[in-house]
C-alpha positions as CSV (number, residue, x, y, z in Angstrom):
1,M,50.1,25.6,-6.9
2,T,46.9,25.7,-4.7
3,G,46.5,22.3,-2.9
4,S,49.7,20.7,-4.3
5,T,52.6,19.1,-2.7
6,V,56.1,20.6,-3.2
7,S,59.5,18.7,-3.7
8,D,60.3,19.3,0.2
9,G,57.3,16.9,1.2
10,A,55.3,20.4,2.5
11,T,52.0,21.1,1.3
12,S,50.8,24.1,0.1
13,V,48.2,26.3,1.2
14,G,45.1,26.1,-0.5
15,P,41.7,26.2,0.2
16,P,40.2,23.1,2.0
17,T,38.8,20.6,-0.3
18,S,35.3,19.5,0.5
19,P,34.0,16.2,1.5
20,A,32.4,14.3,-1.2
21,A,28.8,14.8,-1.0
22,P,27.0,11.3,-0.6
23,Q,25.7,9.6,-3.6
24,P,21.7,9.2,-3.2
25,R,20.4,5.6,-4.4
26,S,19.2,5.0,-7.7
27,A,15.6,4.4,-8.2
28,V,16.1,1.3,-10.1
29,P,15.5,-1.8,-8.1
30,P,18.5,-3.9,-7.4
31,S,18.2,-7.5,-8.6
32,R,16.5,-9.6,-6.1
33,L,18.5,-12.7,-7.7
34,S,21.7,-12.3,-5.6
35,E,19.6,-13.8,-2.5
36,P,18.2,-16.8,-3.5
37,S,17.3,-17.8,0.1
38,K,14.7,-14.9,0.0
39,W,12.9,-17.0,-2.9
40,L,12.0,-19.8,-0.5
41,P,8.9,-18.5,0.7
42,V,7.7,-17.8,-2.7
43,A,8.6,-21.3,-3.4
44,F,6.4,-22.4,-0.3
45,V,3.6,-20.4,-1.7
46,C,3.7,-21.7,-5.3
47,G,3.8,-25.6,-3.5
48,I,0.8,-24.9,-1.4
49,I,-0.8,-23.8,-4.8
50,F,0.2,-26.8,-6.7
51,T,-0.8,-28.9,-3.9
52,L,-4.5,-27.9,-3.6
53,Y,-4.8,-28.0,-7.3
54,F,-3.7,-31.4,-7.5
55,C,-5.9,-32.5,-4.4
56,Y,-9.3,-30.7,-6.1
57,V,-8.5,-31.6,-9.5
58,F,-7.6,-35.3,-9.3
59,C,-9.4,-36.1,-5.9
60,H,-12.7,-34.0,-6.2
61,L,-13.2,-33.6,-9.8
62,F,-12.2,-36.7,-11.0
63,R,-14.6,-38.5,-8.9
64,L,-17.4,-36.1,-10.0
65,L,-16.7,-36.4,-13.5
66,Q,-16.4,-40.1,-13.2
67,F,-13.6,-40.5,-16.3
68,D,-13.2,-44.4,-14.9
69,V,-17.0,-45.1,-15.5
70,A,-18.6,-45.8,-19.1
71,P,-20.7,-42.7,-20.6
72,A,-23.8,-44.3,-20.7
73,M,-23.4,-45.6,-16.8
74,R,-22.3,-42.3,-15.5
75,D,-24.5,-40.2,-13.1
76,H,-25.3,-37.2,-15.2
77,E,-26.0,-34.6,-12.6
78,T,-23.3,-35.5,-10.6
79,E,-20.9,-34.9,-13.8
80,L,-22.7,-31.8,-14.7
81,R,-21.8,-30.4,-10.7
82,G,-18.3,-31.4,-11.6
83,W,-17.9,-29.5,-14.6
84,W,-19.1,-26.4,-13.4
85,Q,-17.4,-26.5,-10.4
86,G,-14.4,-27.4,-12.2
87,L,-14.7,-24.0,-14.7
88,V,-15.5,-21.9,-11.3
89,F,-12.2,-23.2,-9.7
90,H,-10.2,-22.5,-12.7
91,F,-11.1,-19.3,-13.3
92,I,-10.5,-18.2,-9.7
93,T,-7.3,-19.9,-9.4
94,L,-6.4,-18.3,-12.9
95,L,-6.9,-14.8,-11.2
96,L,-5.2,-15.6,-8.2
97,V,-2.0,-17.1,-9.8
98,L,-2.2,-13.8,-12.1
99,C,-2.5,-11.5,-9.2
100,Y,0.5,-13.3,-7.3
101,I,2.9,-13.2,-10.1
102,R,1.9,-9.4,-10.8
103,S,2.5,-8.4,-7.0
104,V,5.9,-10.3,-6.9
105,H,6.8,-9.1,-10.1
106,V,5.9,-5.3,-10.2
107,H,7.8,-3.1,-8.4
108,P,5.7,-0.7,-5.4
109,G,7.4,2.3,-6.7
110,S,10.6,4.3,-5.4
111,I,11.5,7.8,-5.1
112,P,12.5,9.5,-8.3
113,D,16.3,10.5,-9.4
114,R,15.2,14.2,-10.2
115,P,17.1,16.9,-8.5
116,E,14.1,18.1,-6.5
117,W,14.4,14.7,-4.2
118,I,18.1,14.5,-3.8
119,Y,19.3,15.8,-0.5
120,D,22.7,16.5,-0.1
121,G,22.5,18.2,3.2
122,A,22.5,21.7,1.8
123,K,19.9,24.4,2.5
124,E,16.4,23.3,1.7
125,I,14.8,24.7,-1.0
126,V,11.6,23.2,-1.9
127,P,10.1,23.2,-5.3
128,D,6.9,24.5,-6.3
129,N,5.7,21.1,-7.9
130,V,6.4,19.5,-4.3
131,N,4.0,19.8,-1.7
132,N,4.4,17.5,1.4
133,L,2.3,17.6,4.3
134,E,4.3,15.2,6.3
135,K,7.2,17.1,7.6
136,K,9.9,16.6,10.8
137,R,8.7,18.5,14.1
138,T,11.2,20.9,13.0
139,G,9.1,21.9,10.2
140,D,11.9,20.7,7.6
141,R,11.1,18.1,4.8
142,R,11.8,14.3,5.7
143,H,14.4,12.6,4.3
144,C,16.1,9.4,4.4
145,K,19.7,9.0,5.4
146,W,20.4,5.7,3.5
147,C,19.1,6.9,0.1
148,H,20.1,10.8,0.7
149,K,16.8,11.5,-0.9
150,Y,13.5,13.8,0.5
151,K,10.8,11.7,1.5
152,P,7.3,12.2,-0.2
153,D,4.1,11.7,2.0
154,R,3.6,8.2,2.9
155,C,6.9,7.0,2.1
156,H,8.9,4.8,4.1
157,H,12.7,3.0,3.9
158,C,12.6,-1.0,3.4
159,R,15.7,-2.4,4.8
160,V,15.0,-5.7,3.0
161,C,14.3,-4.0,-0.6
162,R,17.2,-1.5,0.8
163,M,15.1,1.3,-0.9
164,C,12.5,4.2,0.0
165,I,8.9,2.3,-1.2
166,L,6.3,4.5,-2.0
167,K,3.1,4.5,-0.2
168,M,4.7,1.5,1.8
169,D,2.0,-0.6,3.1
170,H,4.5,-3.5,4.7
171,H,7.0,-6.0,3.4
172,C,5.9,-9.3,2.4
173,P,8.1,-12.1,2.4
174,W,5.6,-14.3,0.8
175,I,5.9,-12.3,-2.5
176,Y,9.5,-11.1,-1.6
177,N,8.7,-7.5,-2.3
178,C,6.9,-4.7,-0.7
179,V,3.3,-3.7,-0.9
180,G,3.2,-0.1,-2.1
181,F,1.7,2.2,-4.7
182,Y,2.2,0.3,-7.9
183,N,1.4,-3.1,-6.4
184,H,-0.9,-2.6,-3.8
185,K,-4.0,-3.4,-6.0
186,Y,-2.5,-6.5,-7.1
187,F,-1.8,-7.6,-3.4
188,F,-5.3,-6.8,-2.2
189,L,-6.9,-8.7,-5.1
190,L,-4.7,-11.7,-4.0
191,L,-6.3,-11.9,-0.9
192,L,-9.5,-11.5,-2.6
193,Y,-9.0,-14.5,-4.8
194,T,-7.1,-16.6,-2.2
195,T,-9.9,-16.1,0.2
196,I,-12.4,-17.1,-2.5
197,D,-10.5,-20.1,-3.5
198,C,-9.7,-21.5,-0.1
199,H,-13.6,-21.4,1.0
200,W,-14.8,-23.0,-2.7
201,I,-12.2,-25.9,-1.8
202,T,-13.3,-26.5,1.5
203,W,-17.0,-26.4,1.0
204,T,-17.1,-28.3,-2.3
205,M,-14.6,-31.0,-1.4
206,V,-16.5,-32.0,2.0
207,E,-18.7,-34.1,-0.5
208,S,-15.5,-36.2,-1.8
209,V,-14.5,-36.5,1.9
210,Q,-17.5,-37.9,2.8
211,A,-17.2,-40.4,-0.1
212,S,-13.8,-41.8,0.5
213,V,-15.1,-42.5,4.1
214,E,-18.4,-44.2,3.1
215,E,-16.8,-45.9,-0.1
216,E,-14.5,-48.2,-0.9
217,T,-11.5,-45.6,-1.8
218,P,-7.6,-45.8,-2.6
219,F,-5.8,-44.8,0.2
220,W,-4.0,-41.9,-1.6
221,V,-7.4,-40.3,-2.7
222,M,-8.9,-40.5,0.9
223,F,-5.5,-39.2,2.5
224,F,-5.5,-36.2,-0.3
225,C,-8.8,-35.3,-0.2
226,L,-8.6,-35.1,3.7
227,F,-5.6,-33.0,3.5
228,G,-6.7,-30.4,0.8
229,T,-9.9,-29.8,2.8
230,T,-8.0,-29.3,6.0
231,L,-5.5,-27.1,4.5
232,A,-7.8,-25.1,2.2
233,S,-9.9,-24.4,5.4
234,F,-7.0,-23.7,7.8
235,L,-5.4,-21.2,5.1
236,G,-8.7,-19.5,4.4
237,L,-9.6,-18.7,8.2
238,L,-6.2,-16.9,8.5
239,V,-6.5,-15.5,4.8
240,T,-10.1,-14.4,5.6
241,A,-9.1,-12.2,8.9
242,F,-6.1,-10.8,7.4
243,F,-8.3,-9.8,4.0
244,M,-11.0,-8.3,6.1
245,F,-8.2,-6.1,8.0
246,H,-6.9,-4.9,4.6
247,I,-10.5,-3.8,3.5
248,W,-11.1,-2.1,6.7
249,L,-7.7,-0.2,5.9
250,M,-8.8,0.4,2.5
251,T,-12.0,2.5,3.8
252,R,-10.0,4.4,6.1
253,A,-7.2,5.4,3.5
254,M,-4.7,3.8,5.3
255,T,-2.1,1.3,5.3
256,T,-0.4,-1.1,7.6
257,I,2.1,1.4,8.9
258,D,-0.3,3.9,9.4
259,F,-2.6,1.8,11.3
260,C,0.9,0.6,13.5
261,E,1.8,4.2,14.1
262,K,-1.5,5.4,15.3
263,S,-2.1,2.1,17.5
264,L,1.6,3.0,19.1
265,K,0.3,6.9,19.4
266,R,-3.2,5.2,20.7
267,S,-4.6,8.1,18.2
268,S,-7.8,8.2,16.4
269,Y,-7.9,5.7,13.5
270,E,-8.3,9.0,10.7
271,T,-6.0,10.3,8.1
272,M,-5.8,13.4,6.2
273,Y,-5.8,11.2,3.0
274,D,-9.4,10.2,3.5
275,L,-11.4,10.6,0.1
276,G,-14.5,9.2,1.2
277,P,-15.6,5.3,0.8
278,W,-15.9,5.7,-3.3
279,G,-12.5,7.8,-3.5
280,N,-10.6,5.4,-1.0
281,L,-12.0,2.4,-3.2
282,K,-10.4,4.0,-6.5
283,A,-7.7,4.8,-4.8
284,V,-6.5,1.0,-4.4
285,L,-8.4,-0.4,-7.3
286,G,-8.0,2.1,-9.9
287,P,-10.3,4.7,-11.5
288,H,-12.6,2.3,-13.6
289,F,-15.3,0.4,-12.0
290,L,-15.5,-2.6,-14.4
291,L,-11.5,-3.2,-14.3
292,F,-11.8,-3.1,-10.1
293,F,-11.6,-6.8,-9.6
294,L,-9.2,-7.4,-13.0
295,P,-5.0,-7.1,-12.3
296,I,-5.1,-4.4,-14.6
297,S,-5.8,-0.5,-14.6
298,T,-3.9,0.5,-11.5
299,P,-4.7,3.6,-9.6
300,E,-4.1,7.4,-10.9
301,G,-1.4,9.4,-10.0
302,D,2.7,8.9,-9.2
303,G,2.7,8.0,-5.8
304,L,4.3,11.3,-4.7
305,S,1.5,13.2,-3.5
306,F,-1.8,12.2,-2.1
307,T,-4.1,15.5,-1.6
308,G,-6.4,17.1,-4.0
309,E,-9.9,18.6,-3.6
310,N,-11.7,15.8,-2.3
311,T,-9.2,14.8,0.7
312,R,-10.4,15.1,4.3
313,L,-7.9,17.8,4.8
314,N,-8.8,20.1,2.2
315,A,-12.6,19.5,2.3
316,D,-12.5,20.5,6.0
317,T,-10.4,23.6,5.0
318,Q,-12.4,25.1,2.6
319,H,-15.8,24.0,4.5
320,K,-14.6,26.3,7.2
321,N,-12.9,28.8,5.1
322,G,-16.5,29.5,3.5
323,R,-17.9,29.8,7.0
324,S,-15.4,32.2,8.0
325,R,-15.4,34.2,4.7
326,K,-18.2,36.7,6.0
327,K,-16.6,37.3,9.7
328,G,-13.2,38.0,7.8
329,H,-14.7,40.7,5.5
330,N,-16.5,42.3,8.7
331,S,-13.2,42.4,10.6
332,A,-11.6,44.3,7.6
333,Q,-14.4,46.7,7.4
334,R,-14.3,47.5,11.2
335,G,-10.5,49.0,10.5
336,Q,-7.8,46.2,10.0
337,G,-7.3,46.9,6.8
338,D,-5.1,49.8,5.1
339,P,-6.4,53.2,4.3
340,E,-7.1,51.6,0.4
341,G,-9.7,49.4,2.2
342,G,-7.3,46.3,1.4
343,M,-6.2,43.9,4.0
344,N,-2.7,44.2,6.0
345,E,-0.4,41.4,6.3
346,Q,-1.9,40.7,10.1
347,S,-5.6,41.0,9.4
348,V,-5.2,37.6,6.6
349,G,-6.5,34.5,8.2
350,R,-4.1,31.9,9.7
351,Y,-4.5,28.1,9.8
352,S,-4.2,26.5,13.0
353,A,-4.9,22.8,14.6
354,T,-5.6,21.3,17.9
355,D,-4.1,17.8,17.8
356,N,-5.7,15.0,19.4
357,T,-4.0,15.3,22.8
358,G,-6.0,19.1,23.1
359,H,-3.3,21.0,22.8
360,H,-3.2,24.0,20.4
361,R,-0.7,24.0,17.4
362,S,-0.3,26.2,14.3
363,G,1.2,27.2,10.9
364,E,3.9,24.7,10.0
365,D,3.2,22.4,13.3
366,F,-0.3,21.4,12.1
367,L,1.6,19.7,8.7
368,T,4.3,17.8,11.0
369,S,1.4,15.3,12.4
370,P,-0.6,13.3,10.0
371,D,-2.9,13.1,13.1
372,S,-3.6,16.6,13.6
373,L,-7.0,16.6,11.7
374,S,-9.3,19.4,13.4
375,V,-8.3,22.7,11.5
376,D,-9.9,26.2,12.4
377,I,-9.2,29.6,11.1
378,H,-8.4,32.3,13.1
379,Q,-8.5,36.4,12.2
380,H,-5.9,38.5,13.4
């Protein structure tokens, strides 16, 4: 009996039992309700939204709309200003709340459970439908030691979410979620409408702050007018700076993690995923221009591959291929091809690259570093 125990306590000789392969983590996100303490930042943000809404509506709009004055005695110009300011405020706030809910609720995306993405430590076999540019220095595909899966391009492991996130930008505790491929648009619009809302509250409530000081006003109205304006202006400065940073990242086709990695390496802030200004805009806000600023219509793709005809890497390669095609043809005619007029294995052009440090790198090594953007064609 192979591998069985006999009556005298000895074990019969048999083939050694191989250790069980590590089980990959499921692409289904774990429940976030098991850690209530991590919802405190979300509750704090909701409290700020409610506080600013209360200050603006009950301390500013009510004063302009003059509900405590008879209709015949109201200042109609002030009342009209209160109505249109209230409509604009509620429209922006509604979009802000919708984007916040979507940012919290929508999962950013994770590595699929399909067999081609499972890493079991065996010899690597790359399927035809998997085309990764980011690789290790050894040329092997990147894999996650926690999830036991191969990593697609721009994918990183989040220890808070305990899974790999597609096109991970960063983990945001204020939404208790990672910002990744499927919710990046909602987070970007959240910053946009938060910036607009804070500035709107600040500059329109100044009138009520001045009136509460000059006129006889209840103390609580004066306090909340001043408190709401101060809070909105402070948040507006912070969020505006953060939003401008994310606009810059979007125009460069970069994530926050890309920026941090390039800052540490002191390399150029360029990426092989650059699609041009319009392409980079659609990569975040979606393909339809009329839906850019609505929390619908997410970007095209699956978050697993980001190379196409318009990416910087392919565009540079095709451009230089065109310039070198004639030279390669002439070289083949001078005798580097086979007797039948074809090109032998050594006469075929190969890619090589010069990285940002000036070192010459070729072939597979070029794909190991996103910072290598200078591609040349050499003929052998």
